[in-house]
C-alpha positions as semicolon CSV with decimal commas, in nm:
position;residue;x (nm);y (nm);z (nm)
1;Y;16,205;11,485;11,775
2;R;15,934;11,668;11,964
3;L;15,584;11,652;11,826
4;R;15,455;11,981;11,695
5;P;15,080;12,040;11,701
6;F;14,900;11,975;11,378
7;T;14,540;11,956;11,262
8;P;14,437;11,615;11,125
9;G;14,179;11,593;10,851
10;S;14,039;11,868;10,636
11;A;13,709;12,027;10,552
12;P;13,514;11,897;10,251
13;G;13,654;12,052;9,934
14;A;13,965;12,180;10,107
15;A;14,312;12,101;9,982
16;P;14,445;11,772;10,116
17;P;14,680;11,798;10,413
18;P;15,052;11,789;10,333
19;P;15,212;11,445;10,342
20;V;15,353;11,330;10,674
21;P;15,731;11,287;10,662
22;V;15,879;10,952;10,757
23;R;16,011;10,992;11,108
24;S;16,320;10,818;11,241
25;E;16,150;10,758;11,574
26;A;15,832;10,835;11,764
27;A;15,798;11,168;11,942
28;L;15,839;11,127;12,317
29;T;15,752;11,480;12,426
30;L;15,540;11,775;12,315
31;D;15,686;12,077;12,141
32;L;15,469;12,321;12,334
33;P;15,560;12,609;12,565
34;G;15,462;12,613;12,928
35;K;15,357;12,345;13,173
36;K;15,161;12,124;12,937
37;I;15,109;11,749;12,968
38;A;14,930;11,500;12,743
39;L;14,747;11,209;12,904
40;T;14,728;10,905;12,675
41;L;14,536;10,583;12,724
42;D;14,606;10,261;12,533
43;D;14,434;9,932;12,448
44;G;14,068;10,038;12,468
45;P;13,795;10,101;12,428
46;H;13,676;9,885;12,715
47;P;13,307;9,872;12,812
48;T;13,382;9,906;13,183
49;Y;13,691;10,124;13,216
50;T;13,665;10,364;12,922
51;P;13,336;10,514;13,049
52;Q;13,491;10,550;13,395
53;V;13,790;10,735;13,250
54;L;13,561;10,957;13,045
55;K;13,368;11,044;13,359
56;L;13,689;11,150;13,534
57;L;13,805;11,359;13,238
58;R;13,463;11,523;13,227
59;K;13,474;11,595;13,601
60;H;13,811;11,767;13,580
61;K;13,744;11,924;13,238
62;V;14,062;11,787;13,079
63;P;14,124;11,609;12,747
64;G;14,279;11,271;12,680
65;T;14,417;11,084;12,380
66;F;14,284;10,730;12,336
67;F;14,498;10,491;12,132
68;V;14,237;10,233;12,040
69;I;14,281;9,873;11,932
70;G;14,092;9,805;11,610
71;E;13,934;9,485;11,738
72;N;13,801;9,667;12,043
73;A;13,683;9,966;11,843
74;H;13,500;9,730;11,608
75;S;13,323;9,572;11,906
76;H;13,244;9,906;12,074
77;P;13,197;10,176;11,810
78;D;12,964;10,361;12,048
79;L;13,254;10,414;12,286
80;V;13,474;10,545;12,005
81;R;13,202;10,798;11,925
82;A;13,166;10,889;12,292
83;I;13,540;10,957;12,318
84;A;13,531;11,189;12,018
85;D;13,200;11,351;12,112
86;E;13,346;11,459;12,446
87;G;13,633;11,635;12,275
88;H;13,904;11,374;12,319
89;L;14,135;11,242;12,049
90;V;14,100;10,894;11,898
91;A;14,428;10,751;11,769
92;N;14,557;10,427;11,616
93;H;14,711;10,148;11,827
94;S;14,696;9,872;11,560
95;W;14,422;9,618;11,501
96;S;14,531;9,330;11,726
97;H;14,827;9,463;11,932
98;P;15,118;9,276;11,770
99;Q;15,480;9,387;11,791
100;L;15,511;9,576;11,463
101;D;15,887;9,542;11,424
102;T;15,848;9,164;11,399
103;L;15,593;9,176;11,115
104;S;15,615;9,199;10,739
105;T;15,545;9,538;10,584
106;K;15,223;9,396;10,440
107;R;15,103;9,289;10,784
108;V;15,198;9,624;10,939
109;R;14,999;9,800;10,668
110;R;14,699;9,581;10,745
111;E;14,726;9,634;11,124
112;L;14,748;10,012;11,097
113;G;14,546;10,059;10,780
114;D;14,245;9,855;10,890
115;T;14,233;10,044;11,218
116;S;14,253;10,382;11,044
117;D;13,980;10,277;10,803
118;L;13,756;10,171;11,091
119;I;13,810;10,495;11,279
120;Q;13,726;10,688;10,963
121;D;13,410;10,479;10,917
122;I;13,302;10,551;11,274
123;L;13,403;10,916;11,307
124;G;13,418;11,040;10,950
125;A;13,791;11,121;10,960
126;P;14,104;10,907;10,990
127;P;14,336;10,935;11,291
128;G;14,641;11,158;11,273
129;L;14,843;10,976;11,541
130;A;14,963;10,617;11,585
131;R;15,136;10,433;11,865
132;A;15,309;10,102;11,809
133;P;15,228;9,835;12,066
134;Y;15,519;9,819;12,314
135;G;15,657;10,129;12,139
136;A;15,823;9,889;11,894
137;W;15,871;10,086;11,573
138;D;16,118;10,007;11,297
139;K;16,193;10,183;10,970
140;D;15,931;9,991;10,769
141;A;15,657;10,050;11,027
142;L;15,742;10,419;11,049
143;T;15,722;10,440;10,670
144;V;15,378;10,279;10,667
145;C;15,269;10,512;10,946
146;A;15,366;10,816;10,739
147;E;15,207;10,677;10,423
148;L;14,881;10,645;10,616
149;G;14,904;11,010;10,719
150;M;14,990;10,955;11,085
151;E;15,259;11,085;11,319
152;P;15,411;10,825;11,555
153;L;15,376;10,906;11,924
154;G;15,559;10,752;12,216
155;W;15,575;10,862;12,579
156;S;15,808;11,011;12,837
157;V;15,626;10,901;13,155
158;D;15,551;10,529;13,178
159;T;15,317;10,433;13,461
160;N;15,358;10,057;13,401
161;D;14,992;10,037;13,496
162;W;14,943;9,738;13,263
163;A;15,118;9,528;13,532
164;R;14,874;9,646;13,801
165;P;15,150;9,755;14,044
166;G;14,902;9,924;14,278
167;T;14,725;10,257;14,273
168;S;14,992;10,430;14,481
169;K;15,272;10,331;14,243
170;I;15,076;10,443;13,938
171;T;14,999;10,774;14,105
172;A;15,360;10,827;14,212
173;S;15,496;10,746;13,866
174;V;15,290;11,027;13,714
175;L;15,345;11,286;13,985
176;D;15,717;11,213;14,019
177;G;15,770;11,200;13,644
178;A;15,559;11,500;13,546
179;H;15,743;11,764;13,346
180;S;15,664;12,027;13,087
181;G;15,590;11,859;12,755
182;A;15,538;11,517;12,913
183;I;15,339;11,245;12,741
184;V;15,197;11,010;13,004
185;L;15,125;10,646;12,918
186;T;14,829;10,476;13,087
187;H;14,575;10,212;12,979
188;D;14,197;10,198;12,969
189;G;14,183;9,847;12,819
190;G;14,372;9,520;12,794
191;G;14,268;9,390;13,136
192;D;14,154;9,505;13,477
193;R;14,221;9,879;13,480
194;S;14,050;9,963;13,808
195;Q;14,385;10,066;13,960
196;T;14,444;10,307;13,672
197;V;14,100;10,462;13,709
198;T;14,151;10,514;14,081
199;A;14,499;10,657;14,024
200;L;14,374;10,901;13,763
201;G;14,114;11,023;14,010
202;Q;14,400;11,118;14,241
203;V;14,648;11,238;13,979
204;L;14,436;11,475;13,772
205;P;14,345;11,727;14,045
206;K;14,705;11,724;14,175
207;L;14,847;11,799;13,831
208;L;14,603;12,085;13,792
209;D;14,692;12,214;14,139
210;R;15,059;12,212;14,034
211;G;14,976;12,440;13,745
212;Y;14,989;12,187;13,464
213;E;14,754;12,215;13,168
214;L;14,641;11,888;13,017
215;V;14,635;11,908;12,639
216;L;14,592;11,698;12,328
217;P;14,913;11,623;12,138
218;A;14,746;11,720;11,811
């Protein structure tokens, strides 16, 4: 299915949001008209690379969605706040980056639930989106995701930047794969992400020049 925009959280005293249905798979594209693309970043926050990414997003006045690892968010709550304060979206990428479809339901609930609880403690509201490490969802994990009030989000453009293939290859993967409704997968944590930062500095102005609008998926 294609992810439709929704508004996570609610104002104090407002009616609770409707329950999230259990999805059969993660959304891979956006259900939005026009040339819109969502930039997503996984595995942060990282004390070196997340601030560099934020600086680039600020320079080009575009939003990003940061799928944070609970362990990293716990170590760097100031960066989680900085992401949100600059208008970007903070989402759930599990606590310790395990492959969810190999875990018991209890462990999946702990991985996703503890991360949602931490994000709520830091920002005052729980996340409305989750991404399974490696994109490895199964029925039980998708059920837990829905029970925690989150939509599962995948991607349609994979930069493979985690493997550090070189700035030019990361750049080409985004520009060649760009399409209306695309969800682009990159990383701001989990290792040396200097290639990703450099590539984003090249990619963002080119996407804007091509008439794309960078948006949040929620």
